[in-house]
ZABAMAR-14111 format. One record per residue: x, y, z of N, C-alpha, C in turn; residue number from 0; chain; residue in three letters. Coordinates in steps of 0.02 Angstrom, whole numbers, plus 50000, padded with zeros to 5 digits. Atoms other than C-alpha are relative to their C-alpha. Example, Ala and Ser with C-alpha at 12.3 -4.5 7.8 and 13.67 -1.06 7.14 Angstrom:
+-------+-------+-------+-------+-------+-------+-------+-------+-------+-----+----+-----+
|   n.X |   n.Y |   n.Z |  ca.X |  ca.Y |  ca.Z |   c.X |   c.Y |   c.Z |   i | ch |  aa |
+-------+-------+-------+-------+-------+-------+-------+-------+-------+-----+----+-----+
| 50045 | 49941 | 50000 | 50615 | 49775 | 50390 | 50045 | 50060 | 50000 |   0 |  A | ALA |
| 49958 | 49941 | 49997 | 50684 | 49947 | 50357 | 49961 | 50055 | 50037 |   1 |  A | SER |
+-------+-------+-------+-------+-------+-------+-------+-------+-------+-----+----+-----+
***
This chain:
+-------+-------+-------+-------+-------+-------+-------+-------+-------+-----+----+-----+
|   n.X |   n.Y |   n.Z |  ca.X |  ca.Y |  ca.Z |   c.X |   c.Y |   c.Z |   i | ch |  aa |
+-------+-------+-------+-------+-------+-------+-------+-------+-------+-----+----+-----+
| 50001 | 50074 | 50001 | 53037 | 52451 | 49551 | 49952 | 49945 | 49966 |   0 |  A | UNK |
| 50030 | 50055 | 50045 | 52975 | 52286 | 49448 | 49952 | 49970 | 50052 |   1 |  A | UNK |
| 50045 | 50032 | 49953 | 52825 | 52219 | 49524 | 49967 | 49936 | 49948 |   2 |  A | UNK |
| 50036 | 50058 | 50031 | 52733 | 52044 | 49458 | 49936 | 50024 | 50015 |   3 |  A | UNK |
| 50076 | 50009 | 49987 | 52558 | 52041 | 49415 | 49981 | 49941 | 50041 |   4 |  A | UNK |
| 50015 | 50064 | 49959 | 52448 | 51929 | 49511 | 50003 | 49936 | 49974 |   5 |  A | UNK |
| 50009 | 50073 | 50045 | 52437 | 51797 | 49360 | 50088 | 49988 | 50000 |   6 |  A | UNK |
| 49928 | 50008 | 49988 | 52637 | 51823 | 49364 | 50021 | 49957 | 50076 |   7 |  A | UNK |
| 49981 | 50002 | 49933 | 52651 | 51808 | 49552 | 49981 | 49930 | 50006 |   8 |  A | UNK |
| 50055 | 50079 | 49985 | 52524 | 51637 | 49553 | 50056 | 49946 | 49964 |   9 |  A | UNK |
| 49950 | 50033 | 50039 | 52647 | 51564 | 49406 | 50051 | 49975 | 50040 |  10 |  A | UNK |
| 49936 | 50011 | 49967 | 52800 | 51583 | 49518 | 49994 | 49962 | 50064 |  11 |  A | UNK |
| 50022 | 50035 | 49949 | 52717 | 51507 | 49677 | 49992 | 49929 | 49973 |  12 |  A | UNK |
| 50020 | 50054 | 50014 | 52646 | 51372 | 49579 | 50069 | 49947 | 49972 |  13 |  A | UNK |
| 49930 | 50029 | 50012 | 52841 | 51317 | 49539 | 50013 | 49949 | 50051 |  14 |  A | UNK |
| 49970 | 50027 | 49925 | 52857 | 51267 | 49724 | 49951 | 49950 | 50015 |  15 |  A | UNK |
| 50049 | 50049 | 49984 | 52711 | 51157 | 49730 | 50004 | 49928 | 49969 |  16 |  A | UNK |
| 49956 | 50057 | 50028 | 52784 | 50975 | 49712 | 49926 | 49956 | 49983 |  17 |  A | UNK |
| 50050 | 50038 | 50015 | 52685 | 50837 | 49625 | 49963 | 49955 | 50070 |  18 |  A | UNK |
| 50019 | 50041 | 49942 | 52570 | 50738 | 49729 | 49976 | 50018 | 50062 |  19 |  A | UNK |
| 50024 | 49958 | 49945 | 52531 | 50876 | 49859 | 49930 | 50006 | 49989 |  20 |  A | UNK |
| 50066 | 49995 | 49990 | 52365 | 50895 | 49933 | 50003 | 50083 | 50031 |  21 |  A | UNK |
| 49979 | 49931 | 49994 | 52346 | 51099 | 49934 | 49923 | 50024 | 50012 |  22 |  A | UNK |
| 50059 | 49956 | 49998 | 52218 | 51223 | 50001 | 50017 | 50069 | 49981 |  23 |  A | UNK |
| 49974 | 49943 | 50032 | 52209 | 51378 | 49912 | 49946 | 50058 | 50034 |  24 |  A | UNK |
| 50034 | 49952 | 49960 | 52151 | 51535 | 50017 | 49966 | 50045 | 49951 |  25 |  A | UNK |
| 50030 | 49949 | 50049 | 52037 | 51673 | 49948 | 50029 | 50045 | 49953 |  26 |  A | UNK |
| 49970 | 49951 | 50040 | 52070 | 51797 | 49814 | 50055 | 49979 | 49965 |  27 |  A | UNK |
| 49953 | 50001 | 50042 | 52249 | 51808 | 49736 | 50016 | 49920 | 50017 |  28 |  A | UNK |
| 49969 | 50073 | 49998 | 52294 | 51620 | 49797 | 49948 | 49960 | 49957 |  29 |  A | UNK |
| 50028 | 50027 | 50061 | 52158 | 51544 | 49675 | 50024 | 50005 | 49932 |  30 |  A | UNK |
| 49965 | 49983 | 50069 | 52259 | 51588 | 49530 | 50052 | 49946 | 49996 |  31 |  A | UNK |
| 49924 | 50046 | 50017 | 52395 | 51464 | 49572 | 49980 | 49928 | 49962 |  32 |  A | UNK |
| 50036 | 50074 | 50025 | 52279 | 51297 | 49522 | 50033 | 50007 | 49928 |  33 |  A | UNK |
| 50002 | 49992 | 50079 | 52297 | 51378 | 49340 | 50078 | 49998 | 49976 |  34 |  A | UNK |
| 49925 | 50009 | 50013 | 52502 | 51364 | 49338 | 50026 | 49956 | 50025 |  35 |  A | UNK |
| 49972 | 50061 | 49973 | 52541 | 51215 | 49422 | 50032 | 49962 | 49930 |  36 |  A | UNK |
| 49994 | 50017 | 50064 | 52649 | 51132 | 49295 | 49957 | 49929 | 49973 |  37 |  A | UNK |
| 50054 | 50042 | 50028 | 52543 | 51006 | 49188 | 50032 | 49927 | 50027 |  38 |  A | UNK |
| 49963 | 50065 | 49963 | 52657 | 50850 | 49246 | 49999 | 49990 | 50042 |  39 |  A | UNK |
| 50001 | 50027 | 49936 | 52610 | 50861 | 49401 | 49932 | 49989 | 50035 |  40 |  A | UNK |
| 50067 | 50018 | 49981 | 52452 | 50790 | 49490 | 49995 | 50042 | 50082 |  41 |  A | UNK |
| 50012 | 49960 | 49939 | 52400 | 50915 | 49640 | 49927 | 49992 | 50006 |  42 |  A | UNK |
| 50066 | 50009 | 49988 | 52241 | 50881 | 49721 | 49980 | 50076 | 50056 |  43 |  A | UNK |
| 50030 | 49936 | 49961 | 52146 | 51044 | 49790 | 49958 | 50002 | 50027 |  44 |  A | UNK |
| 50058 | 50014 | 49939 | 52054 | 51048 | 49952 | 49951 | 50066 | 50002 |  45 |  A | UNK |
| 50034 | 49955 | 49975 | 51913 | 51169 | 50000 | 49955 | 49981 | 50052 |  46 |  A | UNK |
| 50016 | 50020 | 49920 | 51857 | 51176 | 50189 | 49919 | 50000 | 49999 |  47 |  A | UNK |
| 50088 | 50010 | 49997 | 51661 | 51185 | 50125 | 49990 | 49917 | 49985 |  48 |  A | UNK |
| 50025 | 50077 | 49990 | 51691 | 50986 | 50091 | 50016 | 49966 | 49933 |  49 |  A | UNK |
| 49965 | 50043 | 50041 | 51792 | 50940 | 49939 | 50057 | 50001 | 49992 |  50 |  A | UNK |
| 49949 | 50008 | 50001 | 51944 | 50869 | 49889 | 50006 | 49980 | 49922 |  51 |  A | UNK |
| 50004 | 50029 | 50071 | 51983 | 50866 | 49702 | 49962 | 50062 | 49960 |  52 |  A | UNK |
| 50022 | 49931 | 50031 | 51936 | 51066 | 49656 | 50017 | 49981 | 49935 |  53 |  A | UNK |
| 49985 | 50008 | 50067 | 51953 | 51059 | 49469 | 49995 | 50081 | 49961 |  54 |  A | UNK |
| 50011 | 49924 | 50026 | 51966 | 51219 | 49348 | 49941 | 50039 | 49997 |  55 |  A | UNK |
| 50072 | 49936 | 50016 | 51845 | 51372 | 49337 | 49968 | 49968 | 49947 |  56 |  A | UNK |
| 50018 | 50039 | 50050 | 51715 | 51304 | 49236 | 50000 | 50048 | 49922 |  57 |  A | UNK |
| 50005 | 49954 | 50064 | 51691 | 51378 | 49047 | 49941 | 50042 | 49996 |  58 |  A | UNK |
| 50050 | 49951 | 49989 | 51570 | 51522 | 49034 | 49938 | 49952 | 49970 |  59 |  A | UNK |
| 50050 | 50036 | 50029 | 51398 | 51454 | 49004 | 49989 | 49930 | 50005 |  60 |  A | UNK |
| 50016 | 50070 | 49992 | 51432 | 51281 | 49076 | 50000 | 49988 | 50081 |  61 |  A | UNK |
| 50005 | 50002 | 49910 | 51426 | 51325 | 49270 | 49950 | 49980 | 50023 |  62 |  A | UNK |
| 50058 | 50034 | 49957 | 51334 | 51227 | 49392 | 50005 | 50057 | 50076 |  63 |  A | UNK |
| 49993 | 49939 | 49933 | 51282 | 51373 | 49530 | 49997 | 49954 | 50072 |  64 |  A | UNK |
| 49988 | 50047 | 49932 | 51293 | 51209 | 49655 | 50071 | 49980 | 50024 |  65 |  A | UNK |
| 49929 | 50017 | 50008 | 51465 | 51196 | 49628 | 50052 | 50061 | 50014 |  66 |  A | UNK |
| 49969 | 49958 | 49968 | 51569 | 51302 | 49731 | 50066 | 49992 | 50037 |  67 |  A | UNK |
| 49964 | 49991 | 49949 | 51718 | 51336 | 49847 | 49977 | 50033 | 50065 |  68 |  A | UNK |
| 50026 | 49966 | 49956 | 51733 | 51393 | 50001 | 49987 | 50082 | 50007 |  69 |  A | UNK |
| 50014 | 49932 | 49989 | 51744 | 51586 | 49952 | 49951 | 50016 | 49941 |  70 |  A | UNK |
| 50061 | 49995 | 50047 | 51589 | 51552 | 49827 | 50014 | 49995 | 49946 |  71 |  A | UNK |
| 49977 | 50002 | 50063 | 51693 | 51540 | 49676 | 49973 | 49941 | 49966 |  72 |  A | UNK |
| 50004 | 50049 | 50046 | 51622 | 51440 | 49542 | 50045 | 49951 | 49989 |  73 |  A | UNK |
| 49945 | 50044 | 50015 | 51714 | 51276 | 49508 | 49972 | 49946 | 49971 |  74 |  A | UNK |
| 50011 | 50075 | 50014 | 51712 | 51106 | 49423 | 50035 | 49952 | 50056 |  75 |  A | UNK |
| 49967 | 50055 | 49962 | 51777 | 50943 | 49498 | 50037 | 49956 | 49963 |  76 |  A | UNK |
| 49960 | 50053 | 50041 | 51923 | 50831 | 49438 | 49972 | 49939 | 50013 |  77 |  A | UNK |
| 50005 | 50072 | 49998 | 51906 | 50648 | 49404 | 50007 | 49983 | 50069 |  78 |  A | UNK |
| 49982 | 50031 | 49934 | 51900 | 50560 | 49569 | 49969 | 50035 | 50064 |  79 |  A | UNK |
| 50003 | 49946 | 49933 | 51847 | 50715 | 49676 | 49955 | 49949 | 50046 |  80 |  A | UNK |
| 50048 | 50039 | 49938 | 51766 | 50668 | 49849 | 49979 | 50048 | 50034 |  81 |  A | UNK |
| 50037 | 49950 | 49974 | 51640 | 50762 | 49930 | 49976 | 49972 | 50086 |  82 |  A | UNK |
| 50010 | 50004 | 49932 | 51614 | 50760 | 50126 | 49973 | 50055 | 50050 |  83 |  A | UNK |
| 50022 | 49951 | 49944 | 51532 | 50848 | 50282 | 50048 | 50046 | 50017 |  84 |  A | UNK |
| 49959 | 49942 | 49988 | 51598 | 50999 | 50331 | 50050 | 49999 | 50074 |  85 |  A | UNK |
| 49956 | 50028 | 49927 | 51656 | 50946 | 50515 | 50056 | 49944 | 49964 |  86 |  A | UNK |
| 49967 | 50048 | 50020 | 51747 | 50809 | 50411 | 50069 | 50035 | 49974 |  87 |  A | UNK |
| 49951 | 49969 | 50050 | 51841 | 50937 | 50302 | 50026 | 50036 | 50045 |  88 |  A | UNK |
| 49979 | 49960 | 49952 | 51885 | 51033 | 50454 | 50045 | 49945 | 50042 |  89 |  A | UNK |
| 49973 | 50047 | 49968 | 51951 | 50878 | 50529 | 50086 | 49987 | 49964 |  90 |  A | UNK |
| 49939 | 50015 | 50054 | 52068 | 50844 | 50373 | 50047 | 50066 | 49997 |  91 |  A | UNK |
| 49956 | 49945 | 49990 | 52132 | 51035 | 50397 | 50043 | 49983 | 50057 |  92 |  A | UNK |
| 49979 | 49997 | 49932 | 52164 | 51014 | 50589 | 50061 | 49942 | 50018 |  93 |  A | UNK |
| 49966 | 50051 | 49994 | 52223 | 50842 | 50572 | 50085 | 49989 | 49966 |  94 |  A | UNK |
| 49938 | 50002 | 50043 | 52384 | 50880 | 50458 | 49996 | 49951 | 49935 |  95 |  A | UNK |
| 50009 | 50049 | 50074 | 52314 | 50790 | 50292 | 50013 | 50056 | 49949 |  96 |  A | UNK |
| 49985 | 49964 | 50061 | 52343 | 50941 | 50189 | 50062 | 50019 | 50010 |  97 |  A | UNK |
| 49918 | 50015 | 50014 | 52527 | 50956 | 50124 | 50008 | 50106 | 50009 |  98 |  A | UNK |
| 49984 | 49945 | 50001 | 52518 | 51158 | 50103 | 49939 | 50044 | 49985 |  99 |  A | UNK |
| 50058 | 49958 | 49993 | 52408 | 51309 | 50130 | 50030 | 50062 | 49973 | 100 |  A | UNK |
| 49992 | 49949 | 50020 | 52415 | 51452 | 50017 | 49946 | 50052 | 50008 | 101 |  A | UNK |
| 50054 | 49958 | 49956 | 52333 | 51613 | 50095 | 50020 | 50061 | 49994 | 102 |  A | UNK |
| 49996 | 49923 | 50016 | 52317 | 51794 | 50059 | 50034 | 50041 | 50066 | 103 |  A | UNK |
| 49968 | 49952 | 49945 | 52395 | 51923 | 50203 | 49988 | 50077 | 50002 | 104 |  A | UNK |
| 50007 | 49912 | 49976 | 52365 | 52109 | 50269 | 50082 | 49992 | 50032 | 105 |  A | UNK |
| 49929 | 49997 | 49978 | 52534 | 52068 | 50366 | 50033 | 49952 | 50016 | 106 |  A | UNK |
| 49953 | 50068 | 49968 | 52670 | 51951 | 50410 | 50056 | 50038 | 50032 | 107 |  A | UNK |
| 49947 | 49967 | 49949 | 52788 | 51983 | 50551 | 50072 | 49956 | 49990 | 108 |  A | UNK |
| 49931 | 50032 | 50016 | 52989 | 51920 | 50535 | 49995 | 49945 | 50024 | 109 |  A | UNK |
| 50002 | 50074 | 49969 | 52936 | 51788 | 50657 | 49950 | 49958 | 49962 | 110 |  A | UNK |
| 50063 | 50037 | 50033 | 52807 | 51717 | 50545 | 49926 | 49997 | 50027 | 111 |  A | UNK |
| 50061 | 50010 | 49975 | 52661 | 51764 | 50633 | 49955 | 50059 | 49947 | 112 |  A | UNK |
| 50037 | 49987 | 50050 | 52517 | 51799 | 50512 | 49933 | 50045 | 50013 | 113 |  A | UNK |
| 50060 | 49958 | 50010 | 52372 | 51926 | 50491 | 49952 | 50015 | 49940 | 114 |  A | UNK |
| 50027 | 50003 | 50072 | 52248 | 51886 | 50362 | 49929 | 50002 | 50010 | 115 |  A | UNK |
| 50075 | 49995 | 49990 | 52069 | 51913 | 50427 | 49972 | 50084 | 49999 | 116 |  A | UNK |
| 50050 | 49927 | 50006 | 51952 | 52065 | 50389 | 49975 | 50012 | 50061 | 117 |  A | UNK |
| 50040 | 49991 | 49963 | 51886 | 52153 | 50522 | 49944 | 50040 | 50005 | 118 |  A | UNK |
| 50043 | 49959 | 50023 | 51790 | 52288 | 50434 | 50006 | 50006 | 49933 | 119 |  A | UNK |
| 49984 | 49994 | 50078 | 51777 | 52240 | 50253 | 49944 | 49994 | 49947 | 120 |  A | UNK |
| 50065 | 50014 | 50025 | 51640 | 52257 | 50121 | 49989 | 49941 | 49956 | 121 |  A | UNK |
| 49998 | 50063 | 50049 | 51702 | 52104 | 49998 | 50008 | 49960 | 50045 | 122 |  A | UNK |
| 49997 | 50071 | 49963 | 51749 | 51981 | 50139 | 49959 | 50002 | 50065 | 123 |  A | UNK |
| 50028 | 50013 | 49942 | 51660 | 51922 | 50297 | 50042 | 50018 | 50047 | 124 |  A | UNK |
| 49965 | 49984 | 49932 | 51723 | 52000 | 50461 | 50019 | 49950 | 50033 | 125 |  A | UNK |
| 49988 | 50070 | 49953 | 51789 | 51834 | 50524 | 50053 | 49968 | 49981 | 126 |  A | UNK |
| 49941 | 50040 | 50024 | 51939 | 51729 | 50530 | 49988 | 49927 | 49947 | 127 |  A | UNK |
| 50016 | 50068 | 50044 | 51852 | 51582 | 50438 | 50047 | 49946 | 50010 | 128 |  A | UNK |
| 49965 | 50068 | 49993 | 51951 | 51422 | 50408 | 50068 | 50002 | 49993 | 129 |  A | UNK |
| 49933 | 49990 | 50002 | 52122 | 51502 | 50403 | 50034 | 49993 | 50066 | 130 |  A | UNK |
| 49964 | 49999 | 49913 | 52148 | 51488 | 50590 | 50011 | 49933 | 49998 | 131 |  A | UNK |
| 50003 | 50077 | 50013 | 52119 | 51293 | 50564 | 50052 | 49956 | 49955 | 132 |  A | UNK |
| 49946 | 50013 | 50049 | 52237 | 51294 | 50419 | 50062 | 50024 | 50015 | 133 |  A | UNK |
| 49924 | 49978 | 49993 | 52382 | 51390 | 50490 | 50013 | 49945 | 50057 | 134 |  A | UNK |
| 49978 | 50041 | 49954 | 52362 | 51263 | 50639 | 50020 | 49938 | 49986 | 135 |  A | UNK |
| 49988 | 50055 | 50046 | 52351 | 51112 | 50539 | 50030 | 49973 | 49947 | 136 |  A | UNK |
| 49972 | 50006 | 50064 | 52441 | 51125 | 50384 | 50084 | 50006 | 50030 | 137 |  A | UNK |
| 49906 | 49994 | 49971 | 52648 | 51097 | 50412 | 50021 | 50057 | 49940 | 138 |  A | UNK |
| 49957 | 49957 | 50055 | 52688 | 51222 | 50250 | 49946 | 50058 | 49985 | 139 |  A | UNK |
| 50044 | 49948 | 50006 | 52603 | 51387 | 50249 | 50041 | 50062 | 49938 | 140 |  A | UNK |
| 49963 | 49955 | 50037 | 52654 | 51503 | 50090 | 49937 | 50048 | 50009 | 141 |  A | UNK |
| 50024 | 49929 | 50003 | 52596 | 51687 | 50090 | 49992 | 50027 | 49933 | 142 |  A | UNK |
| 49993 | 49956 | 50077 | 52550 | 51769 | 49916 | 49968 | 50069 | 50012 | 143 |  A | UNK |
| 50034 | 49935 | 49979 | 52523 | 51961 | 49951 | 50046 | 50049 | 49958 | 144 |  A | UNK |
| 49957 | 49942 | 50003 | 52574 | 52133 | 49885 | 50053 | 50017 | 50045 | 145 |  A | UNK |
| 49936 | 49991 | 49947 | 52747 | 52182 | 49967 | 49972 | 50067 | 50033 | 146 |  A | UNK |
| 50047 | 49959 | 49952 | 52645 | 52351 | 50023 | 49948 | 50027 | 49990 | 147 |  A | UNK |
| 50066 | 49970 | 50008 | 52498 | 52439 | 50048 | 49981 | 50046 | 49937 | 148 |  A | UNK |
| 50030 | 49941 | 50066 | 52397 | 52558 | 49926 | 50056 | 50062 | 49992 | 149 |  A | UNK |
| 49980 | 49932 | 49969 | 52474 | 52692 | 50027 | 50071 | 50004 | 50008 | 150 |  A | UNK |
| 49932 | 50011 | 50004 | 52652 | 52620 | 50005 | 50032 | 49975 | 50074 | 151 |  A | UNK |
| 49964 | 50020 | 49950 | 52679 | 52564 | 50189 | 50012 | 49921 | 50005 | 152 |  A | UNK |
| 49972 | 50067 | 50016 | 52753 | 52410 | 50223 | 49959 | 49951 | 50031 | 153 |  A | UNK |
| 50021 | 50053 | 49977 | 52670 | 52242 | 50260 | 50040 | 49941 | 50026 | 154 |  A | UNK |
| 49955 | 50045 | 49964 | 52819 | 52141 | 50306 | 50024 | 50035 | 50056 | 155 |  A | UNK |
| 49999 | 49957 | 49944 | 52842 | 52197 | 50473 | 50042 | 49968 | 50065 | 156 |  A | UNK |
| 49937 | 50023 | 49943 | 52955 | 52176 | 50646 | 49944 | 49960 | 50036 | 157 |  A | UNK |
| 50049 | 50039 | 49958 | 52784 | 52131 | 50732 | 49929 | 50037 | 49953 | 158 |  A | UNK |
| 50071 | 49987 | 50024 | 52592 | 52127 | 50660 | 49980 | 50050 | 50057 | 159 |  A | UNK |
| 50043 | 49972 | 49961 | 52491 | 52254 | 50718 | 49913 | 49992 | 50004 | 160 |  A | UNK |
| 50064 | 50012 | 50005 | 52320 | 52180 | 50659 | 49993 | 49932 | 50041 | 161 |  A | UNK |
| 50014 | 50084 | 49951 | 52235 | 52026 | 50755 | 50030 | 49940 | 49956 | 162 |  A | UNK |
| 49976 | 50047 | 50016 | 52324 | 51880 | 50725 | 49972 | 49938 | 49981 | 163 |  A | UNK |
| 50030 | 50055 | 50009 | 52274 | 51731 | 50647 | 50035 | 49932 | 50015 | 164 |  A | UNK |
| 49936 | 50059 | 49963 | 52426 | 51611 | 50691 | 50063 | 50036 | 50018 | 165 |  A | UNK |
| 49922 | 49987 | 49965 | 52596 | 51628 | 50785 | 50051 | 49968 | 49968 | 166 |  A | UNK |
| 49947 | 50020 | 50011 | 52739 | 51596 | 50700 | 49996 | 49949 | 49960 | 167 |  A | UNK |
| 50042 | 50040 | 50056 | 52650 | 51500 | 50550 | 50034 | 50000 | 49944 | 168 |  A | UNK |
| 49976 | 49995 | 50064 | 52724 | 51567 | 50395 | 50064 | 49981 | 49973 | 169 |  A | UNK |
| 49915 | 50024 | 50018 | 52870 | 51472 | 50305 | 50031 | 50036 | 49947 | 170 |  A | UNK |
| 49972 | 49962 | 50055 | 52879 | 51582 | 50151 | 49944 | 50058 | 49980 | 171 |  A | UNK |
| 50051 | 49938 | 50026 | 52803 | 51748 | 50087 | 50032 | 49998 | 49914 | 172 |  A | UNK |
| 49989 | 49975 | 50073 | 52784 | 51771 | 49891 | 49969 | 50070 | 49994 | 173 |  A | UNK |
| 50026 | 49948 | 50007 | 52774 | 51953 | 49849 | 50016 | 50022 | 49929 | 174 |  A | UNK |
| 49973 | 49989 | 50074 | 52770 | 52044 | 49682 | 50065 | 50033 | 49992 | 175 |  A | UNK |
| 49942 | 49962 | 50002 | 52935 | 52125 | 49734 | 50058 | 49940 | 50009 | 176 |  A | UNK |
| 49952 | 50047 | 49965 | 53030 | 51959 | 49811 | 49964 | 49944 | 50008 | 177 |  A | UNK |
| 50029 | 50054 | 49950 | 53019 | 51795 | 49886 | 50048 | 49983 | 50055 | 178 |  A | UNK |
| 49955 | 49981 | 49935 | 53069 | 51779 | 50058 | 49973 | 49939 | 50047 | 179 |  A | UNK |
| 50000 | 50050 | 49956 | 53094 | 51632 | 50184 | 49991 | 50031 | 50075 | 180 |  A | UNK |
| 50003 | 49988 | 49933 | 53053 | 51640 | 50359 | 50022 | 49960 | 50042 | 181 |  A | UNK |
| 49976 | 50039 | 49975 | 53173 | 51585 | 50462 | 50010 | 50023 | 50085 | 182 |  A | UNK |
| 49998 | 49969 | 49950 | 53234 | 51592 | 50644 | 50027 | 50066 | 50018 | 183 |  A | UNK |
| 49960 | 49937 | 50013 | 53338 | 51742 | 50602 | 49953 | 50054 | 49980 | 184 |  A | UNK |
| 50039 | 49946 | 50040 | 53193 | 51832 | 50516 | 49993 | 49991 | 49938 | 185 |  A | UNK |
| 50028 | 50000 | 50072 | 53153 | 51869 | 50335 | 50067 | 49974 | 49962 | 186 |  A | UNK |
| 49941 | 50012 | 50032 | 53300 | 51790 | 50223 | 49973 | 49994 | 49923 | 187 |  A | UNK |
| 50023 | 49975 | 50087 | 53278 | 51834 | 50033 | 50025 | 49915 | 49972 | 188 |  A | UNK |
| 49982 | 50046 | 50050 | 53273 | 51679 | 49914 | 50005 | 50041 | 49939 | 189 |  A | UNK |
| 49989 | 49978 | 50074 | 53253 | 51780 | 49752 | 49956 | 50056 | 49991 | 190 |  A | UNK |
| 50019 | 49930 | 50018 | 53219 | 51960 | 49690 | 49953 | 49992 | 49932 | 191 |  A | UNK |
| 50015 | 49994 | 50062 | 53092 | 51996 | 49552 | 50070 | 50043 | 49960 | 192 |  A | UNK |
| 49947 | 49968 | 50035 | 53200 | 52037 | 49400 | 49995 | 50075 | 49985 | 193 |  A | UNK |
| 49998 | 49939 | 50000 | 53261 | 52216 | 49400 | 50013 | 50033 | 50061 | 194 |  A | UNK |
| 50006 | 49957 | 49939 | 53238 | 52238 | 49580 | 50071 | 50001 | 50038 | 195 |  A | UNK |
| 49937 | 50001 | 49947 | 53390 | 52263 | 49712 | 49980 | 49978 | 50060 | 196 |  A | UNK |
| 50034 | 50004 | 49943 | 53368 | 52210 | 49878 | 50018 | 50060 | 50056 | 197 |  A | UNK |
| 50002 | 49928 | 49952 | 53427 | 52384 | 49948 | 49926 | 50031 | 49996 | 198 |  A | UNK |
| 50067 | 49970 | 50024 | 53257 | 52435 | 49843 | 49951 | 49964 | 50045 | 199 |  A | UNK |
| 50057 | 50037 | 49951 | 53145 | 52300 | 49929 | 50039 | 50019 | 50069 | 200 |  A | UNK |
| 49985 | 49982 | 49937 | 53228 | 52333 | 50093 | 49966 | 50076 | 50029 | 201 |  A | UNK |
| 50033 | 49938 | 49990 | 53165 | 52510 | 50083 | 49938 | 50001 | 50012 | 202 |  A | UNK |
| 50073 | 50022 | 49984 | 52981 | 52453 | 50087 | 49990 | 49958 | 50037 | 203 |  A | UNK |
| 50042 | 50055 | 49952 | 52989 | 52331 | 50207 | 50045 | 50016 | 50080 | 204 |  A | UNK |
| 49986 | 49985 | 49942 | 53004 | 52374 | 50395 | 50040 | 49942 | 50035 | 205 |  A | UNK |
| 49972 | 50049 | 49975 | 53082 | 52212 | 50456 | 50057 | 49999 | 49955 | 206 |  A | UNK |
| 49932 | 50013 | 50030 | 53264 | 52170 | 50418 | 50001 | 49926 | 49938 | 207 |  A | UNK |
| 49988 | 50050 | 50038 | 53296 | 52060 | 50261 | 50066 | 49979 | 49991 | 208 |  A | UNK |
| 49920 | 50033 | 50007 | 53451 | 51945 | 50262 | 50008 | 49968 | 49936 | 209 |  A | UNK |
| 49993 | 50012 | 50061 | 53525 | 51907 | 50114 | 50000 | 49932 | 49991 | 210 |  A | UNK |
| 50003 | 50080 | 50001 | 53529 | 51723 | 50037 | 50057 | 49974 | 50031 | 211 |  A | UNK |
| 49954 | 50023 | 49975 | 53620 | 51607 | 50130 | 50064 | 49946 | 49973 | 212 |  A | UNK |
+-------+-------+-------+-------+-------+-------+-------+-------+-------+-----+----+-----+
***
């Protein structure tokens, strides 16, 4: 099958972020998305450590070690950016003031359940972090992920087997193989990566994939 690179996947997802949106980008793959939002759209990026107006990655040699996002990635700030206390940042998330959150995932269930936090991981802290607040307070949750694990086992499941971040919270899943909506009837195909067939993608997906409506 044909698989998108992380950069290609970020570029595809970026097309669905509308002008004027307030967006939170999760740790890892989602951070690439901001590089591909069309230039004629103004998008304001939020980071839960207390920033609205996260800018591009700094040029090498011009980094400010005190300017980081919630994943400790070095950042710049856009003109007009705002800084605020950590508690206020979480109130923004919980209060429905962010339009879209783009998160990574270990597993997504056909009913929209999300499992995306590490319990034992050398790279990421073993905790749910701000994701639990995001999935409760943000009305639109996009998930960006590989379609299968490294061993080929499925990540899109009938039911998640890992600890859950949120129940029925995912709206759309973007994988390297396909884009899928979460509907009351389960996963529904939006589009396939060029060169893939629905039968190919279904073969590596535990949950049933419904054809486009």
